[in-house]
C-alpha positions as CSV (number, residue, x, y, z in Angstrom):
1,M,17.3,30.9,2.5
2,D,15.0,31.8,5.7
3,I,15.6,32.5,9.3
4,L,13.4,30.5,12.3
5,H,12.5,30.7,16.0
6,K,10.5,29.7,18.5
7,V,10.4,31.5,22.3
8,G,6.9,30.7,24.5
9,V,5.7,33.8,26.2
10,R,4.8,32.4,30.1
11,S,1.2,33.7,31.6
12,A,0.5,36.0,28.2
13,S,-2.5,35.2,25.9
14,A,-2.1,34.8,22.3
15,E,-4.3,38.1,21.9
16,A,-1.4,39.9,24.3
17,V,0.8,39.1,21.5
18,Y,-0.3,40.0,19.1
19,E,-1.4,43.3,20.1
20,A,2.5,44.0,20.5
21,L,2.7,43.0,17.8
22,T,0.3,45.3,15.7
23,T,0.2,48.2,17.9
24,L,3.1,51.9,17.7
25,E,3.1,51.1,21.1
26,G,4.1,47.5,21.5
27,L,6.4,47.5,18.7
28,S,8.5,49.5,20.0
29,G,7.9,48.1,23.3
30,W,10.5,45.6,22.6
31,W,12.0,46.1,18.6
32,T,13.0,50.1,18.5
33,T,11.3,52.8,20.1
34,D,11.1,54.6,17.1
35,T,8.7,53.0,15.6
36,T,5.5,55.3,13.5
37,G,2.8,54.1,11.1
38,D,0.2,52.2,10.1
39,P,0.5,48.3,12.0
40,G,-3.3,47.9,10.0
41,L,-3.8,45.4,7.3
42,G,-2.7,47.1,4.4
43,G,-0.8,49.5,6.7
44,T,3.0,49.9,6.2
45,V,5.0,51.2,9.6
46,T,8.3,52.3,9.8
47,F,11.6,50.4,12.2
48,R,14.2,53.5,12.8
49,F,17.5,51.7,14.2
50,T,21.2,53.9,14.3
51,K,22.5,52.4,10.9
52,G,19.3,52.7,8.8
53,V,15.8,52.5,8.4
54,V,13.0,49.5,8.5
55,D,9.7,50.1,6.8
56,M,7.5,46.8,6.6
57,E,4.3,46.4,4.7
58,V,1.7,44.6,7.0
59,R,-0.4,42.2,4.6
60,E,-1.2,39.3,6.7
61,V,-2.9,39.7,10.4
62,D,-5.0,37.5,12.1
63,P,-5.6,38.6,15.4
64,G,-4.1,35.8,18.3
65,K,-2.6,33.9,16.2
66,R,-0.3,35.5,12.6
67,V,0.7,38.3,11.6
68,L,2.8,39.3,8.3
69,W,4.9,42.1,6.6
70,V,6.7,42.3,3.7
71,V,10.0,43.8,4.0
72,T,9.5,47.3,1.6
73,G,12.0,49.7,2.5
74,G,16.0,48.8,4.4
75,P,18.8,46.5,3.6
76,D,19.2,44.9,0.5
77,E,19.0,42.3,1.1
78,W,15.8,42.6,3.5
79,L,13.9,44.0,0.1
80,D,11.2,41.4,-0.9
81,T,11.8,38.9,2.1
82,T,8.5,38.0,4.9
83,V,8.4,38.2,8.6
84,T,5.6,35.6,9.8
85,W,5.1,35.6,13.3
86,E,2.5,32.2,14.1
87,L,0.9,32.3,17.3
88,R,-0.7,29.4,19.6
89,E,-1.4,28.9,23.3
90,E,-0.3,26.0,24.9
91,G,0.1,25.4,28.4
92,D,1.0,28.4,30.6
93,Y,2.6,29.6,27.4
94,T,1.8,31.4,24.3
95,I,4.7,30.0,21.3
96,V,6.2,32.7,18.7
97,L,7.4,30.9,15.6
98,F,8.9,33.7,13.9
99,S,10.5,33.6,9.9
100,H,12.1,36.6,8.4
101,A,12.0,34.2,5.1
102,G,13.2,34.4,1.9
103,W,16.7,35.9,1.9
104,R,18.6,35.4,-1.2
105,E,21.8,34.1,0.2
106,P,23.4,32.8,3.4
107,V,25.7,36.4,3.0
108,E,27.4,37.0,6.0
109,F,24.5,39.7,7.2
110,M,22.0,36.9,7.9
111,H,24.2,35.3,10.7
112,H,23.9,39.2,12.2
113,C,20.3,39.4,11.6
114,S,19.6,35.3,12.9
115,T,21.1,36.6,16.2
116,K,19.4,40.5,16.2
117,W,16.5,39.1,15.5
118,A,17.2,36.1,18.6
119,T,17.7,39.4,20.9
120,Y,14.0,40.7,19.8
121,L,12.3,37.8,20.4
122,M,13.9,38.0,24.0
123,S,13.4,41.3,24.3
124,L,9.3,41.5,23.8
125,K,9.0,38.0,25.6
126,S,10.5,40.3,28.4
127,L,7.8,43.6,27.3
128,L,4.8,40.6,27.9
129,E,6.1,38.8,30.9
130,T,8.2,41.8,33.5
131,G,6.5,45.2,31.3
132,D,10.2,46.2,30.4
133,G,11.7,44.9,27.0
134,A,14.8,46.0,25.4
135,P,14.0,47.9,22.1
136,H,16.5,49.4,20.2
137,P,18.9,51.5,21.6
138,R,18.7,49.0,24.5
139,D,19.5,46.2,23.1
140,V,22.0,43.8,23.1
141,E,24.8,44.9,21.0
142,V,26.5,41.4,19.6
143,D,28.5,42.7,16.7
144,N,29.7,45.5,15.3
145,W,27.2,46.1,12.7
146,D,25.1,47.5,15.9
């Protein structure tokens, strides 16, 4: 089972989107302000939230095109799942195809995470288009799990 989303980032190059996905400054600008670790190939990035911590190992990077993480720490439902970012330029947009793949079953938490990923993708879009994202703890609260 997979979570899939698509968003277009206007007037930002694929390289700019890639940088927002592969630097601590970029990641903390749209996902969570408490981001630490090594975002380079083979490194692990730790993302801290009010209700938990997620560790992602960086398994693939292709500048301006693709980033792939494997979840090595965090909620049980996330362990060993993959988060993939496919990037391509199309006119005035960089298209971001996002997947959080490998869920074992469509539990209610998956529904929550799908909605949260959508809000964070909009935060990424906002960061790149306006210079101001909405990372945790300034993110959109979607339900009682936030």
